[in-house]
C-alpha positions in Angstrom: -22.4 -8.1 13.1 -19.8 -5.4 12.1 -20.7 -2.2 12.9 -18.3 -0.7 10.1 -20.4 -2.8 7.8 -23.9 -1.0 8.5 -22.1 2.9 7.5 -23.0 3.9 4.2 -20.5 4.5 1.6 -20.7 7.8 0.0 -20.0 8.2 -3.7 -18.2 11.1 -5.3 -20.6 12.4 -8.2 -17.4 11.8 -10.8 -17.6 8.2 -9.9 -20.2 5.5 -11.8 -21.0 2.3 -10.6 -22.6 -0.4 -12.7 -24.2 -3.5 -10.8 -24.5 -6.8 -11.5 -25.8 -10.0 -9.5 -22.2 -11.0 -8.4 -20.0 -8.0 -9.3 -19.5 -4.3 -9.2 -17.8 -2.5 -11.9 -16.5 0.9 -10.0 -15.5 3.7 -12.5 -13.9 7.0 -11.8 -11.2 9.9 -13.5 -8.2 7.6 -12.0 -9.2 4.3 -13.2 -11.5 1.2 -13.1 -11.9 -1.8 -10.8 -14.5 -5.1 -10.9 -15.0 -6.1 -7.8 -16.6 -9.7 -7.3 -19.1 -9.6 -4.2 -19.1 -12.3 -1.7 -21.6 -14.5 -1.3 -24.3 -13.7 1.2 -24.1 -10.1 1.1 -26.4 -7.6 -1.1 -25.7 -4.2 -2.2 -28.5 -1.3 -2.4 -27.3 1.8 -4.5 -29.0 5.1 -3.6 -28.8 8.5 -5.3 -25.2 8.7 -4.2 -24.3 6.1 -1.7 -23.8 2.2 -1.5 -25.3 0.7 1.2 -24.6 -3.2 2.3 -27.0 -5.7 3.7 -26.3 -9.1 5.1 -28.9 -11.9 6.3 -25.9 -12.6 9.2 -27.1 -16.8 8.9 -23.4 -17.9 8.3 -20.4 -17.2 10.2 -18.8 -16.6 6.4 -21.4 -13.6 5.9 -20.8 -12.3 9.3 -16.9 -12.1 8.4 -17.1 -10.8 5.1 -19.8 -8.0 5.8 -16.9 -5.3 7.2 -14.8 -6.7 5.1 -16.4 -5.7 1.8 -17.7 -2.3 3.4 -14.2 -1.3 4.0 -12.9 -2.7 0.7 -15.6 -0.9 -1.5 -14.9 2.2 0.5 -11.1 1.7 -0.8 -12.2 1.0 -4.0 -14.2 4.2 -4.1 -11.2 6.2 -2.8 -9.0 4.3 -5.3 -10.7 5.5 -8.4 -11.9 9.2 -7.4 -8.6 10.1 -5.8 -6.0 7.7 -5.8 -3.2 6.1 -3.3 0.2 7.1 -2.8 2.9 5.5 -1.2 7.1 7.2 -0.5 9.8 5.5 -0.1 13.1 7.0 1.2 16.8 5.3 0.4 19.5 6.3 2.6 23.1 4.9 1.8 26.2 5.8 0.1 26.3 4.1 -3.3 22.5 3.3 -3.1 21.0 4.4 -6.7 17.4 3.8 -7.8 16.7 3.8 -12.2 13.7 3.3 -13.8 14.6 1.6 -17.2 11.2 1.1 -19.5 9.0 -1.5 -16.8 11.8 -2.3 -14.6 13.3 -0.7 -11.4 16.5 -1.5 -11.1 18.1 -1.0 -7.4 21.9 -1.1 -6.5 21.6 -1.8 -2.7 25.3 -2.6 -1.8 24.9 -6.6 -3.3 26.8 -7.9 -5.4 24.8 -7.4 -8.3 21.8 -5.1 -9.1 18.3 -6.0 -8.1 15.7 -6.0 -11.2 12.2 -5.7 -10.2 9.3 -5.5 -12.7 7.2 -2.8 -12.3 3.0 -3.9 -12.1 1.3 -2.5 -15.3 -1.5 -0.5 -13.6 1.0 1.0 -11.0 3.2 4.2 -11.7 7.0 4.8 -10.3 8.4 8.2 -9.9 12.0 8.8 -8.8 13.3 12.2 -7.3 16.8 12.3 -5.7 16.4 9.3 -3.1 12.7 9.1 -3.0 10.4 6.6 -4.9 6.5 7.6 -5.1 4.4 4.6 -5.8 0.6 5.5 -7.2 -2.1 3.4 -8.2 -5.6 3.2 -8.1 -5.5 -0.2 -5.9 -4.8 0.1 -2.5 -3.5 -3.6 -2.0 -1.4 -3.4 -4.9 0.6 0.2 -3.9 0.9 -1.1 -0.4 2.1 -4.7 -1.6 4.4 -3.1 -4.8 6.1 -0.6 -1.8 6.6 -3.5 0.8 8.3 -5.7 -1.9 10.9 -2.7 -2.7 11.4 -1.9 0.9 12.0 -5.8 1.7 15.0 -5.8 -0.8 16.9 -3.4 2.1 15.2 -2.1 4.8 16.7 0.4 7.4 19.0 -0.7 9.6 19.0 1.0 13.3 22.9 1.7 13.5 23.9 3.6 10.6 20.1 4.1 9.0 21.1 3.0 5.6 18.3 1.3 3.3 14.7 2.0 2.2 12.2 3.5 4.5 8.7 4.9 4.6 8.4 8.6 4.2 6.7 8.9 7.6 8.4 6.2 9.5 11.0 6.8 12.4 14.0 4.8 12.6 15.3 4.2 16.4 19.1 4.4 16.3 21.0 2.2 18.2 24.6 3.6 19.5 26.4 0.4 18.4 30.0 -0.7 20.1 31.8 1.9 22.0 34.9 1.2 23.7 34.4 2.1 27.1 37.1 2.3 29.3 36.8 2.3 33.1 39.2 3.9 35.5 41.7 1.5 36.3 42.1 0.2 32.5 44.7 1.4 29.7 45.0 1.0 26.7 46.9 -1.9 25.3 
Protein backbone atom coordinates (compact mmCIF):
# COMPACT_ATOMS: atom_id res chain seq x y z
CA UNK A 1 0.00 0.00 0.00
CA UNK A 2 1.17 3.49 -0.77
CA UNK A 3 2.70 5.46 2.05
CA UNK A 4 1.86 8.64 0.20
CA UNK A 5 -1.81 7.65 0.05
CA UNK A 6 -1.98 7.43 3.85
CA UNK A 7 -0.95 11.09 4.33
CA UNK A 8 -3.87 13.47 4.90
CA UNK A 9 -4.40 16.39 2.52
CA UNK A 10 -4.52 19.78 4.24
CA UNK A 11 -7.36 22.00 3.03
CA UNK A 12 -6.76 25.78 3.11
CA UNK A 13 -9.57 27.83 4.68
CA UNK A 14 -10.49 29.46 1.31
CA UNK A 15 -11.17 26.09 -0.39
CA UNK A 16 -14.65 24.49 -0.25
CA UNK A 17 -15.25 20.82 -1.01
CA UNK A 18 -18.60 19.25 -1.87
CA UNK A 19 -18.70 15.48 -1.71
CA UNK A 20 -20.99 13.00 -3.42
CA UNK A 21 -20.55 9.23 -3.50
CA UNK A 22 -18.55 9.16 -6.72
CA UNK A 23 -17.23 12.72 -7.18
CA UNK A 24 -15.71 15.72 -5.45
CA UNK A 25 -16.26 19.35 -6.44
CA UNK A 26 -13.36 21.45 -5.21
CA UNK A 27 -13.79 25.22 -5.36
CA UNK A 28 -11.28 27.92 -4.48
CA UNK A 29 -10.35 31.51 -5.31
CA UNK A 30 -8.61 30.51 -8.60
CA UNK A 31 -11.32 28.22 -9.96
CA UNK A 32 -13.32 25.02 -9.62
CA UNK A 33 -12.53 21.40 -10.55
CA UNK A 34 -14.73 18.31 -10.47
CA UNK A 35 -12.88 15.05 -9.73
CA UNK A 36 -14.31 11.56 -10.30
CA UNK A 37 -13.27 9.25 -7.42
CA UNK A 38 -11.86 5.90 -8.61
CA UNK A 39 -13.70 2.72 -7.65
CA UNK A 40 -12.59 1.19 -4.35
CA UNK A 41 -11.34 4.45 -2.80
CA UNK A 42 -13.24 6.15 0.01
CA UNK A 43 -12.65 9.72 1.14
CA UNK A 44 -13.31 11.07 4.62
CA UNK A 45 -13.52 14.82 5.18
CA UNK A 46 -12.53 16.11 8.60
CA UNK A 47 -12.44 19.76 9.70
CA UNK A 48 -9.56 20.93 7.52
CA UNK A 49 -8.20 17.79 5.84
CA UNK A 50 -9.10 14.91 3.53
CA UNK A 51 -8.15 11.32 4.36
CA UNK A 52 -8.20 8.51 1.77
CA UNK A 53 -9.17 4.96 2.66
CA UNK A 54 -8.83 1.80 0.58
CA UNK A 55 -9.72 -1.84 1.21
CA UNK A 56 -6.58 -2.93 -0.71
CA UNK A 57 -8.33 -6.07 -1.96
CA UNK A 58 -7.79 -5.63 -5.70
CA UNK A 59 -4.60 -4.58 -7.45
CA UNK A 60 -6.49 -1.71 -9.12
CA UNK A 61 -7.31 -0.21 -5.70
CA UNK A 62 -3.69 -0.45 -4.52
CA UNK A 63 -2.45 1.18 -7.73
CA UNK A 64 -4.96 4.06 -7.63
CA UNK A 65 -4.54 4.81 -3.92
CA UNK A 66 -1.37 6.94 -4.08
CA UNK A 67 -2.31 8.40 -7.48
CA UNK A 68 -5.67 9.59 -6.19
CA UNK A 69 -4.07 11.23 -3.16
CA UNK A 70 -1.45 13.02 -5.30
CA UNK A 71 -4.09 14.17 -7.80
CA UNK A 72 -6.36 15.54 -5.06
CA UNK A 73 -3.43 17.36 -3.43
CA UNK A 74 -2.61 18.97 -6.80
CA UNK A 75 -6.24 20.00 -7.30
CA UNK A 76 -6.40 21.61 -3.85
CA UNK A 77 -3.13 23.45 -4.54
CA UNK A 78 -4.36 24.50 -7.99
CA UNK A 79 -7.66 26.02 -6.88
CA UNK A 80 -5.99 27.88 -4.02
CA UNK A 81 -2.68 29.07 -5.56
CA UNK A 82 -2.67 27.95 -9.22
CA UNK A 83 0.17 26.60 -11.35
CA UNK A 84 2.48 28.37 -13.75
CA UNK A 85 5.16 27.40 -16.25
CA UNK A 86 7.55 29.74 -18.00
CA UNK A 87 9.21 29.19 -21.37
CA UNK A 88 11.98 31.29 -22.89
CA UNK A 89 12.45 31.67 -26.66
CA UNK A 90 15.89 32.32 -28.14
CA UNK A 91 16.73 32.88 -31.80
CA UNK A 92 17.01 35.75 -34.26
CA UNK A 93 13.65 36.30 -35.97
CA UNK A 94 11.73 33.97 -33.66
CA UNK A 95 8.56 35.69 -32.40
CA UNK A 96 5.44 34.97 -30.35
CA UNK A 97 2.14 36.83 -30.61
CA UNK A 98 -1.18 36.35 -28.84
CA UNK A 99 -4.05 37.02 -31.27
CA UNK A 100 -7.34 36.48 -29.44
CA UNK A 101 -7.44 32.81 -28.43
CA UNK A 102 -4.62 31.85 -30.77
CA UNK A 103 -0.90 31.82 -30.14
CA UNK A 104 1.05 32.67 -33.30
CA UNK A 105 4.64 31.42 -33.37
CA UNK A 106 7.23 32.31 -36.00
CA UNK A 107 10.01 29.79 -35.48
CA UNK A 108 12.02 29.70 -38.69
CA UNK A 109 9.69 27.43 -40.62
CA UNK A 110 8.20 28.42 -43.97
CA UNK A 111 4.90 29.27 -42.27
CA UNK A 112 3.77 30.61 -38.89
CA UNK A 113 2.48 28.04 -36.40
CA UNK A 114 -0.90 28.81 -34.84
CA UNK A 115 -1.89 27.04 -31.61
CA UNK A 116 -5.36 27.42 -30.08
CA UNK A 117 -5.14 28.36 -26.41
CA UNK A 118 -7.28 26.21 -24.08
CA UNK A 119 -10.17 28.17 -22.54
CA UNK A 120 -9.20 27.52 -18.91
CA UNK A 121 -5.55 28.65 -19.25
CA UNK A 122 -4.08 32.14 -19.28
CA UNK A 123 -1.12 33.01 -21.50
CA UNK A 124 1.08 36.08 -21.00
CA UNK A 125 3.90 37.12 -23.31
CA UNK A 126 6.74 39.43 -22.21
CA UNK A 127 9.62 39.99 -24.67
CA UNK A 128 11.07 36.51 -25.21
CA UNK A 129 9.18 34.76 -22.37
CA UNK A 130 5.80 33.09 -22.35
CA UNK A 131 4.01 32.44 -19.05
CA UNK A 132 1.24 29.82 -18.87
CA UNK A 133 -1.08 29.99 -15.84
CA UNK A 134 -3.92 27.69 -14.83
CA UNK A 135 -5.69 25.70 -12.15
CA UNK A 136 -5.13 22.20 -13.56
CA UNK A 137 -1.50 21.07 -13.28
CA UNK A 138 -1.82 18.50 -16.06
CA UNK A 139 -3.29 20.98 -18.56
CA UNK A 140 -0.66 23.64 -17.79
CA UNK A 141 2.16 21.13 -18.24
CA UNK A 142 0.68 19.62 -21.40
CA UNK A 143 0.12 22.98 -23.13
CA UNK A 144 3.64 24.11 -22.18
CA UNK A 145 5.13 20.88 -23.56
CA UNK A 146 3.13 21.29 -26.79
CA UNK A 147 4.56 24.77 -27.33
CA UNK A 148 8.10 23.65 -26.47
CA UNK A 149 7.92 20.75 -28.93
CA UNK A 150 7.36 23.18 -31.81
CA UNK A 151 11.06 24.17 -31.62
CA UNK A 152 13.13 22.76 -28.76
CA UNK A 153 16.35 24.54 -27.86
CA UNK A 154 19.17 22.93 -29.80
CA UNK A 155 22.62 22.37 -28.28
CA UNK A 156 24.77 24.18 -30.88
CA UNK A 157 23.41 27.74 -30.88
CA UNK A 158 20.74 27.41 -28.16
CA UNK A 159 17.94 28.56 -30.49
CA UNK A 160 14.39 27.52 -29.61
CA UNK A 161 12.16 27.14 -26.54
CA UNK A 162 13.54 26.15 -23.16
CA UNK A 163 12.01 26.03 -19.70
CA UNK A 164 12.97 28.95 -17.47
CA UNK A 165 15.08 26.79 -15.12
CA UNK A 166 16.43 24.44 -17.82
CA UNK A 167 20.12 24.44 -18.66
CA UNK A 168 21.01 23.63 -22.26
CA UNK A 169 24.36 21.86 -22.50
CA UNK A 170 26.11 23.49 -25.40
CA UNK A 171 28.21 21.56 -27.92
CA UNK A 172 31.26 22.95 -29.66
CA UNK A 173 30.35 21.82 -33.16
CA UNK A 174 32.73 21.21 -36.00
CA UNK A 175 35.98 22.99 -35.39
CA UNK A 176 38.75 23.13 -37.98
CA UNK A 177 41.60 21.41 -36.22
CA UNK A 178 45.03 21.69 -37.78
CA UNK A 179 47.86 19.38 -36.94
CA UNK A 180 51.47 20.45 -37.13
CA UNK A 181 52.26 18.89 -40.52
CA UNK A 182 49.12 20.05 -42.36
CA UNK A 183 48.81 23.20 -44.39
CA UNK A 184 45.65 24.93 -45.45
CA UNK A 185 44.66 24.03 -49.00
